[in-house]
Structures are given as structure tokens and as C-alpha cells.
C-alpha positions in Angstrom: 0.0 0.0 0.0 2.0 2.9 -1.3 -0.5 5.8 -1.3 -1.2 5.6 -5.0 -4.6 4.5 -6.4 -3.5 3.9 -10.0 -3.6 0.4 -11.4 0.0 -0.7 -10.8 1.4 -1.9 -8.6 -1.6 -3.9 -7.1 -2.3 -7.0 -5.0 -4.2 -9.7 -6.9 -5.4 -13.2 -5.9 -4.6 -14.8 -9.3 -3.5 -18.4 -8.9 -4.7 -18.9 -5.4 -7.6 -21.2 -6.3 -9.4 -20.3 -3.1 -13.0 -19.0 -3.0 -11.8 -16.5 -0.4 -8.5 -14.6 0.2 -7.3 -11.8 2.4 -4.9 -8.9 2.4 -3.4 -7.9 5.8 -2.2 -4.5 6.8 0.2 -4.0 9.8 -0.1 -0.5 11.2 3.1 -0.9 13.2 1.4 -0.3 16.6 -2.1 -0.3 18.0 -4.1 2.4 16.4 -7.7 3.6 16.7 -9.4 3.2 13.3 -13.0 3.9 12.2 -12.8 4.1 8.4 -11.1 2.3 5.5 -10.9 3.3 1.9 -10.5 0.3 -0.5 -9.5 0.7 -4.1 -10.3 -2.4 -6.1 -8.9 -2.9 -9.5 -10.7 -4.3 -12.6 -9.0 -5.4 -15.8 -12.3 -6.1 -17.5 -11.2 -9.7 -18.1 -10.6 -12.1 -15.2 -9.7 -9.8 -12.3 -11.9 -7.3 -10.6 -13.8 -6.4 -7.5 -15.1 -9.2 -5.3 -18.6 -10.6 -4.9 -18.5 -9.2 -1.3 -15.9 -8.4 1.3 -15.5 -7.8 5.1 -13.1 -5.7 7.1 -11.5 -7.6 10.0 -9.2 -6.7 12.9 -6.9 -8.9 15.0 -8.1 -9.2 18.6 -5.4 -11.0 20.5 -4.9 -14.1 18.4 -8.4 -14.0 16.8 -9.5 -12.3 13.6 -12.9 -10.7 14.1 -15.3 -8.8 11.8 -15.4 -5.1 12.4 -18.9 -4.4 13.8 -21.6 -2.4 11.9 -19.7 -2.0 8.6 -21.3 0.9 6.7 -20.2 0.3 3.1 -20.4 3.0 0.5 -21.4 1.8 -2.1 -23.2 -1.1 -0.6 -21.9 -3.6 -3.2 -18.2 -3.7 -4.2 -17.1 -1.7 -7.2 -13.9 -0.9 -9.0 -11.8 1.9 -7.5 -13.1 3.6 -4.3 -15.1 1.8 -1.7 -15.5 3.4 1.8 -16.2 1.5 5.0 -17.2 3.3 8.2 -17.6 1.5 11.5 -17.4 2.1 15.3 -13.8 2.7 16.2 -11.6 -0.3 17.0 -8.1 -0.3 18.4 -5.8 -2.8 16.6 -2.3 -3.1 15.1 -3.4 -5.3 12.3 -6.4 -5.1 9.9 -7.3 -7.2 6.9 -9.7 -7.2 4.1 -11.4 -10.6 3.6 -12.7 -10.9 0.0 -15.0 -13.5 -1.5 -14.2 -13.7 -5.2 -16.7 -13.7 -8.0 -16.6 -17.2 -9.5 -14.2 -17.4 -12.4 -12.5 -14.2 -11.3 -9.7 -13.1 -9.1 -9.8 -10.0 -6.9 -7.4 -7.1 -7.3 -6.8 -4.4 -4.7 -4.7 -1.3 -5.5 -4.8 0.5 -2.2 -5.9 0.3 1.4 -6.1 3.4 3.5 -7.0 3.5 7.2 -8.3 6.6 9.1 -9.5 7.8 12.4 -12.2 10.2 11.1 -14.5 10.5 14.2 -17.5 10.3 11.9 -20.6 8.3 12.8 -20.8 4.8 11.3 -24.4 5.1 10.4 -27.2 2.5 10.6 -26.4 -0.9 9.0 -29.1 -3.4 7.9 -28.9 -6.5 5.7 -29.7 -5.7 2.0 -30.6 -8.3 -0.6 -27.9 -9.3 -3.2 -27.5 -7.5 -6.5 -28.0 -9.6 -9.6 -27.4 -8.5 -13.2 -27.5 -11.2 -15.8 -26.4 -10.5 -19.4 -26.5 -12.7 -22.5 -23.1 -13.0 -24.2 -23.7 -11.8 -27.8 -20.4 -13.4 -29.0 -21.6 -16.9 -28.2 -23.2 -18.2 -31.4 -23.4 -22.0 -30.9 -26.7 -23.3 -32.3 -29.4 -24.1 -29.8 -27.3 -22.7 -26.9 -26.6 -19.4 -25.1 -24.0 -18.2 -22.6 -25.2 -16.0 -19.8 -22.9 -14.2 -17.5 -24.3 -12.6 -14.3 -22.6 -10.2 -11.9 -23.8 -11.1 -8.4 -22.7 -9.1 -5.4 -23.7 -8.7 -1.8 -23.0 -6.6 1.3 -21.6 -9.7 3.2 -24.6 -9.7 5.6 -25.9 -11.5 7.6 -23.3 -14.3 7.6 -21.0 -13.8 4.6 -22.6 -16.3 2.3 -24.0 -16.1 -1.2 -25.7 -18.8 -3.3 -27.3 -18.7 -6.7 -29.7 -20.9 -8.7 -30.8 -20.8 -12.4 -34.2 -21.9 -13.5 -36.5 -21.7 -16.6 -39.5 -19.5 -16.1 -41.1 -20.2 -19.5 -40.3 -21.4 -23.0 -41.3 -23.9 -25.6 -38.9 -26.6 -24.4 -36.5 -27.6 -21.7 -33.5 -25.6 -20.6 -30.4 -27.4 -19.5 -27.8 -25.4 -17.5 -24.1 -26.5 -17.5 -23.7 -24.8 -14.1 -27.1 -24.2 -12.6 -25.6 -23.0 -9.3 -23.0 -20.6 -10.8 -23.4 -17.0 -12.0 -22.0 -17.9 -15.5 -23.5 -20.7 -17.4 -24.2 -22.1 -20.8 -27.8 -23.1 -21.5 -28.8 -25.7 -24.0 -32.4 -25.7 -25.3 -34.4 -28.7 -26.5 -36.6 -26.6 -28.8 -36.2 -23.3 -30.7 -38.1 -20.2 -29.6 -38.3 -17.5 -26.9 -37.3 -18.4 -23.3 -37.3 -16.5 -20.0 -34.7 -17.6 -17.5 -34.3 -16.6 -13.9 -31.3 -16.3 -11.6 -32.0 -16.2 -7.9 -29.4 -15.1 -5.4 -29.7 -15.4 -1.6 -27.5 -14.4 1.3 -29.4 -16.8 3.6 -31.9 -14.2 4.7 -32.9 -12.2 1.7 -33.3 -13.2 -2.0 -33.1 -11.3 -5.3 -34.3 -12.6 -8.6 -33.6 -11.3 -12.1 -34.7 -12.6 -15.4 -33.2 -12.6 -18.9 -34.8 -13.3 -22.2 -33.2 -15.6 -24.8 -34.3 -16.6 -28.3 -33.0 -20.0 -28.9 -32.2 -21.4 -32.3 -32.5 -25.0 -33.4 -30.0 -27.4 -32.1 -27.2 -28.1 -34.6 -27.8 -31.2 -36.7 -24.0 -31.7 -36.9 -21.2 -30.6 -34.6 -18.0 -28.9 -35.5 -15.3 -31.0 -34.1 -12.3 -29.1 -35.5 -11.7 -27.4 -32.1 -11.0 -30.8 -30.6 -8.1 -31.4 -33.0 -4.5 -30.4 -33.0 -3.5 -28.2 -36.0 -0.3 -28.4 -38.0 0.8 -26.9 -41.3 3.3 -27.3 -44.2 4.5 -23.7 -43.4 3.3 -20.8 -41.2 4.5 -17.2 -41.5 6.4 -16.3 -38.3 3.8 -13.6 -37.4 0.8 -15.9 -38.1 -0.7 -18.8 -36.1 -1.7 -22.2 -37.3 -3.9 -22.5 -34.2 -6.1 -19.8 -35.8 -7.7 -22.4 -38.1 -9.7 -24.1 -35.4 -10.1 -21.5 -32.7 -13.8 -21.4 -33.2 -13.8 -17.7 -34.1 -16.1 -16.7 -37.0 -14.2 -14.2 -39.2 -16.0 -11.0 -40.2 -14.3 -10.9 -43.6 -11.5 -12.5 -45.6 -9.2 -9.6 -44.9 -9.6 -9.9 -41.1 -6.9 -8.1 -39.2 -8.5 -8.3 -35.8 -8.4 -12.1 -35.2 -5.6 -14.7 -35.4 -5.0 -16.2 -38.9 -2.9 -18.7 -40.8 -0.8 -17.6 -43.8 2.2 -18.8 -45.8 3.7 -15.6 -47.1 6.2 -15.6 -48.8 5.9 -19.4 -49.5 3.8 -20.5 -52.5 3.0 -23.7 -54.3 1.3 -26.6 -52.6 0.5 -25.8 -48.9 -1.7 -27.6 -46.4 -3.1 -27.5 -42.9 -3.8 -30.6 -41.0 -6.2 -31.5 -38.1 -5.2 -34.5 -35.8 -7.8 -36.0 -33.4 -6.7 -38.2 -30.5 -9.1 -40.9 -31.7 -10.8 -41.6 -35.1 -13.8 -39.5 -35.9 -16.5 -39.9 -38.5 -17.0 -36.8 -40.7 -18.7 -35.8 -44.0 -18.6 -32.0 -44.3 -16.3 -29.1 -43.9 -16.5 -25.3 -44.0 -13.4 -23.3 -45.0 -12.9 -19.6 -44.7 -10.0 -18.2 -46.8 -7.6 -15.4 -45.8 -7.2 -12.9 -48.6 -5.6 -9.5 -47.9 -5.7 -8.4 -51.5 -1.9 -8.4 -51.8 0.5 -11.1 -50.9 -2.0 -13.6 -49.6 -4.9 -14.5 -51.9 -7.6 -17.2 -52.4 -6.0 -20.4 -53.8 -6.2 -21.4 -57.4 -7.6 -24.7 -56.2 -7.9 -26.7 -53.1 -9.2 -30.1 -51.8 -9.7 -32.2 -48.7 -7.8 -35.3 -47.9 -8.1 -38.0 -45.2 -5.6 -40.3 -43.6 -6.4 -43.9 -44.4 -3.8 -45.4 -42.1 -1.0 -45.4 -44.7 -1.3 -42.2 -46.7 -3.4 -39.1 -47.3 -6.1 -39.7 -50.0 -8.6 -37.4 -51.5 -12.1 -37.6 -50.0 -14.7 -38.9 -52.4 -18.1 -37.5 -53.2 -17.1 -33.8 -53.2 -19.0 -32.2 -56.1 -17.2 -28.9 -56.1 -14.6 -26.8 -54.1 -15.9 -23.2 -54.1 -13.5 -20.3 -53.6 -15.6 -17.4 -52.3 -14.2 -14.5 -50.2 -15.9 -13.1 -47.1 -17.8 -16.4 -46.6 -17.5 -20.0 -45.6 -16.9 -22.4 -48.5 -18.9 -25.6 -47.7 -17.9 -29.0 -49.1 -19.8 -32.2 -48.4 -18.2 -35.6 -49.1 -18.7 -39.3 -48.5 -18.5 -40.2 -44.8 -15.0 -41.1 -43.7 -13.7 -42.5 -40.4 -10.2 -41.0 -39.8 -8.0 -39.4 -37.2 -6.4 -36.9 -39.6 -7.8 -34.5 -42.2 -6.0 -32.1 -44.5 -7.0 -29.0 -46.4 -4.5 -28.8 -49.3 -4.2 -25.5 -51.2 -2.5 -24.7 -54.5 -1.4 -21.1 -54.8 -2.1 -19.0 -57.9 0.5 -16.3 -58.1 0.4 -15.4 -54.4 0.7 -17.1 -51.0 -2.3 -18.7 -49.4 -4.0 -18.6 -46.0 -7.0 -19.6 -43.9 -9.0 -18.0 -41.1 -11.1 -20.9 -40.0 -11.8 -24.5 -40.8 -14.8 -26.3 -39.5 -15.2 -30.1 -39.7 -18.6 -31.7 -39.0 -19.2 -35.1 -37.4 -21.7 -37.4 -38.9 -24.8 -37.6 -36.6 -24.5 -40.9 -34.6 -27.1 -43.6 -34.7 -27.3 -44.1 -31.0 -25.9 -43.1 -27.6 -24.6 -45.7 -25.2 -26.7 -45.9 -22.0 -25.2 -44.2 -18.9 -25.4 -45.7 -15.4 -24.2 -43.7 -12.4 -24.3 -44.8 -8.8 -24.2 -42.5 -5.8 -24.7 -42.6 -2.0 -27.7 -41.3 -0.1 -27.6 -37.5 0.2 -24.8 -37.3 -2.3 -25.4 -35.6 -5.7 -24.2 -37.9 -8.5 -21.2 -37.0 -10.8 -22.7 -37.2 -14.2 -20.3 -37.5 -17.1 -19.4 -34.4 -19.3 -19.5 -36.6 -22.4 -21.5 -39.6 -23.7 -20.2 -42.3 -26.0 -21.9 -42.2 -29.4 -22.4 -45.3 -31.6 -22.5 -45.7 -35.4 -23.9 -48.4 -37.6 -20.4 -49.3 -39.0 -19.2 -50.0 -35.4 -17.2 -46.9 -34.9 -17.6 -44.8 -31.8 -17.3 -41.2 -30.8 -17.8 -38.7 -27.9 -20.4 -35.9 -27.6 -20.5 -33.2 -25.0 -23.7 -33.4 -22.9 -25.6 -31.1 -20.6 -27.8 -32.8 -18.0 -30.8 -31.8 -16.1 -30.0 -30.6 -12.6 -30.3 -33.3 -9.9 -31.9 -32.1 -6.6 -31.1 -33.2 -3.1 -34.6 -34.7 -2.8 -33.9 -37.2 -5.6 -31.0 -38.8 -3.6 -32.7 -38.7 -0.2 -33.5 -42.5 0.0 -31.3 -45.4 -0.6 -32.3 -48.3 -2.8 -34.0 -46.1 -5.3 -33.2 -45.0 -8.9 -34.3 -42.3 -11.3 -33.6 -41.1 -14.8 -31.9 -37.9 -15.8 -32.2 -36.4 -19.3 -29.5 -34.6 -21.1 -28.9 -32.8 -24.5 -25.9 -34.2 -26.3 -24.4 -32.1 -29.1 -25.2 -33.4 -32.6 -27.4 -36.2 -31.3 -31.0 -36.4 -32.5 -32.5 -37.8 -29.4 -32.0 -36.8 -25.7 -29.4 -38.7 -23.8 -30.5 -40.5 -20.6 -28.6 -41.5 -17.5 -30.0 -43.8 -14.8 -28.9 -42.8 -11.3 -28.8 -45.4 -8.5 -28.9 -44.2 -4.9 -27.0 -46.6 -2.7 -27.7 -47.0 1.0 -24.1 -48.2 1.6 -20.7 -48.0 -0.2 -20.1 -51.7 0.8 -21.0 -53.2 -2.6 -19.4 -55.9 -4.8 -19.6 -56.5 -8.6 -21.8 -59.5 -9.4 -21.7 -59.3 -13.3 -20.4 -57.3 -16.2 -22.6 -56.8 -19.2 -21.4 -58.3 -22.4 -20.7 -55.8 -25.2 -21.4 -56.1 -28.9 -19.1 -54.5 -31.5 -19.4 -54.4 -35.3 -16.5 -53.7 -37.7 -15.6 -54.2 -41.4 -13.2 -56.8 -42.6 -9.6 -55.5 -42.2 -10.6 -52.7 -39.8 -9.6 -53.1 -36.1 -12.8 -53.1 -33.9 -13.4 -50.1 -31.8 -13.7 -51.8 -28.4 -15.4 -49.8 -25.6 -13.2 -48.2 -23.1 -15.6 -48.9 -20.2 -18.1 -51.6 -19.3 -21.4 -51.7 -17.3 -21.0 -53.5 -14.0 -24.0 -54.7 -11.9 -23.6 -54.8 -8.1 -25.1 -56.9 -5.4 -27.5 -54.1 -4.4 -28.9 -53.9 -7.9 -27.1 -50.7 -8.8 -25.1 -50.3 -12.1 -22.0 -48.3 -13.1 -21.1 -47.7 -16.8 -17.8 -45.9 -16.1 -15.6 -48.9 -15.1 -12.4 -49.0 -17.3 -11.6 -52.3 -18.9 -8.3 -53.7 -20.3 -9.0 -55.9 -23.3 -6.8 -58.7 -24.5 -4.8 -57.9 -27.7 -6.7 -58.7 -30.9 -4.7 -60.4 -33.6 -5.5 -58.7 -37.0 -6.1 -62.1 -38.5 -9.3 -62.4 -36.3 -10.9 -59.5 -38.1 -9.4 -60.1 -41.6 -12.5 -61.9 -42.8 -16.3 -61.7 -42.1 -17.3 -63.7 -39.0 -17.7 -63.5 -35.3 -15.3 -63.8 -32.4 -15.1 -63.0 -28.6 -12.6 -60.7 -26.8 -12.2 -60.9 -23.1 -11.0 -58.1 -20.7 -10.2 -57.4 -17.1 -11.8 -54.9 -14.8 -9.8 -53.6 -11.8 -11.3 -54.7 -8.5 -13.1 -57.8 -9.6 -12.5 -61.3 -10.9 -15.5 -61.1 -13.1 -14.4 -61.2 -16.8 -15.6 -58.7 -19.3 -16.6 -59.9 -22.8 -17.4 -58.4 -26.1 -18.6 -60.1 -29.2 -17.1 -58.7 -32.4 -19.0 -59.1 -35.7 -16.9 -58.7 -38.8 -19.0 -57.7 -41.8 
């Protein structure tokens, strides 16, 4: 605390990971204090004023809240905050801050005074709630809402929030129903009214926000899940720009990251690598064209890795070359872990602003089974396993309905939770089993069925479904399958693969059908 209220230097809680932190001030000797001036910083990104704060003093070996804290303004703000209170005599003071979720707290200056002014009358006020829809979030069928929730720290220094749907044509699924910032997935298009309630334990404030939901995407862009590489990248450009999920405003975009090859010309390419095979059949490509050294290519094409080499995809009718727009190419479905966009320059270098690759909609979703204990909310998976008719498998992000404490009140019961999985036509479902005791043993492991084509290694499931002696099930148990000799799937037929599950002698089995 140097007497300056400018932005730097400043104390910041970045990296602490704690919901609360404090800044202590040592006055050097016992002093009588009745006023503090706090100057919070705000970088308009991830650091700012807290959700609420309290001034404390050291009484012997115990930190105590200063009584009757008259805060002006009532809720924390950037820069000056004044706190008046009946005079206390102490050598050490501290400011205890409760961070806004997802943010750290910055404090530029703390000033302590003996003003002699009256503290004023202090009563508990309801929390402040301001929800706002993020206009930059454009994912189909979803919305991101960020709320600023603050309080005066009365009566007990607690603050809880809860999202809910007021009305709308379908269901609303919140990724974080008890957090101020959340992504909402909607089961049907149309206008929705959503509500955020905030309580300090004694008083509650509600605020609503209106959202017009679009239809859910029929296909999901999985390019952001891949690792990008390129034949060459200009030192000042970034290959990571091609799948950063930022929609360019125009081909000559100077505001967002981009990939370019200046001064290199000829054949150039960008490549997307996924950690596991994906099934795709469409791509959107947005060209970088600055009207000078980087122009739209003379020609381009999409290639897929077949296990030995890159081959042109089949079924593509045309490769358009429009500027200031996405160029869409549909092709025959391929299952691959690598995809390339290959460009041939035409008198200038080439570049891309964004590449989107769309996954084929799956045919089914593998059932989810989740056990939990009485009075313990279940940990539902963030993704579900998707299944295709050719035997390949994938992963889809899912948003579940909120589970309430009442649903896990009684042991020996079960209930179904519905979720929306990206790019999946039908809702996902999870069965939750409420166990009366953790003392359970596995009695059986469900047999799996896998289909593949001759010469293609079967995609064996990474987990299996175990049934326990109390009737509950768990679909998240990892399994180690025995190695499969390629000769076993070289020709059409059927064979069995066995596997081991940690913690049980029960053997896992899967039947592989080679078509």
C-alpha cells in the first residue's frame, strides 16, 4: 500500500484457487481506526472487484469482523469503496474478499483513518443480480449467460445462486445451474425467459433474462478438438487460428488470429489431428485474402488419412473459392484421425482464417449408469459415448438436467436424468442409482457387442457396465481388453474378446461381428 490508487502496482489473488483470500495491513502499533478506503482494480477480463468483502481486525490471536460496517457503495465496485464503523483499536487489519466465480480479486490501495464520523445504521440488504446474454456466443441451440452477483456480506457472509427456466417452448439445460455464469442448451427453438435467484441466507433477489433459442445443430463442428499443424506458417501468423472457433467478419480480417504462408507459394496444407478416429462428412473453409501477398488459392481439396497415406475424399461435387464467406464441401463419410485441407497457390501465398469439420450424426448413444450414495449428488459425465452403424464410436458433450437433493434422499432407489448431447438427434439418458451403503461388490459385467468391417480393427469400448449386489449399475468402469490379432478381423465372421476390470475377478466380454 503505497498511497497511490493507480492500477499498478496492485495486489491480486490470481493463482490462489481459493474462494476467499485476504490482504493484511500491519499499522506498526495499535491504532484507533473507524474508516477504511479500499480501491479495487478491474482489468475487464478475469480480475476485478469481489462478490463481497468484510473488514476484520486482530483481537489477540483471533480475527474478528469489524462491527456495523457501513459500506459505500453497498456492493463492491472498481476503484473507491469506503467502509465506516465504530472505532476499533488494533495493530493489524485485513480485508477478507470472496471472489466472483471465475475471477480473481485485485486491490490497488488500502487506506485506514480515524475520522471520528458516525458509522451510520447498517441493515442487511438483498444481493445485487445483473444477468447478461453473451452476444459473441453463437453455438446453435445454446446461449451463454454471465451474471454479476454481489452482496453486502450480511448476515453471515454467504451467497448462493440458482438458475431456472420461467417459461419457453422446451427444456433448458444449464451447464452450471448454481453458478453466475452458465451455458444453457435448449431442447426446442423459440423465446425463453430464464431466472437467476441469489440469496444471502436471509434475503433473496431474482432477475430474469430473455433468450431466443435457435434449433440445435444437426451436426457438430469437431475441429476445435483437434491439434492443427501446417506445411508452413509465416512467423507472425498462427496455425492455431484455423480451429479456434472464431467466425471471421471478412476474408481480410486483421483483428483475429489467422494462418498464412507468405512468402511461400506452391502446394501448402493445414492438418487436423484428433486423438481418436472421428466420422466426418462435411467441412467449412474460410479463406484469408488480404488483396496483396495472400490470396484465395487457385484450387484446393480435402484429404483424409487412411492409415498409410493421405487420400482425396470422395463424393465432393465442387470446391468453391468465395471470399468473405465460408466455403462448404460435403463428401462421403470417412472415419479417420487426420484431415487435411490442401491448397494450390495461384501467383500469391495462401492462408486460412477458419476450418470447421462436421461429425456425422451418430445412430445411438450408449446408455449411462451412475451410482451415488444417499444424500450425495451424482457426478454425471461431461460426455457420452456415441455409436455408429459401422461399429465406430465417438464422444459428444452433454448437458444434463439438474439433480436435486430430494432425488438422492432415499437409498435403494433410482431415477432417470435427461440430457442434451451435441449433434445427437434424441435426448441422452442417465440412470442414477442411490446406494444405501458403499459396501458393494460386482456380481456381473454386461457383455458388449461391436461391429466392424473386414480388415478394420474393432473399436472396443473403453468402459463396461457392471452390476452390483445391491442392484445398482456403473457404466464408467475402465476395462483392459486382450490384444486382438489382425487375423481375427481379416475376414467376415464373429469372435469374442475378453477383458479385465480392476477390483473384480468377473471377466468382461465383447462379441465382435466382422462384416
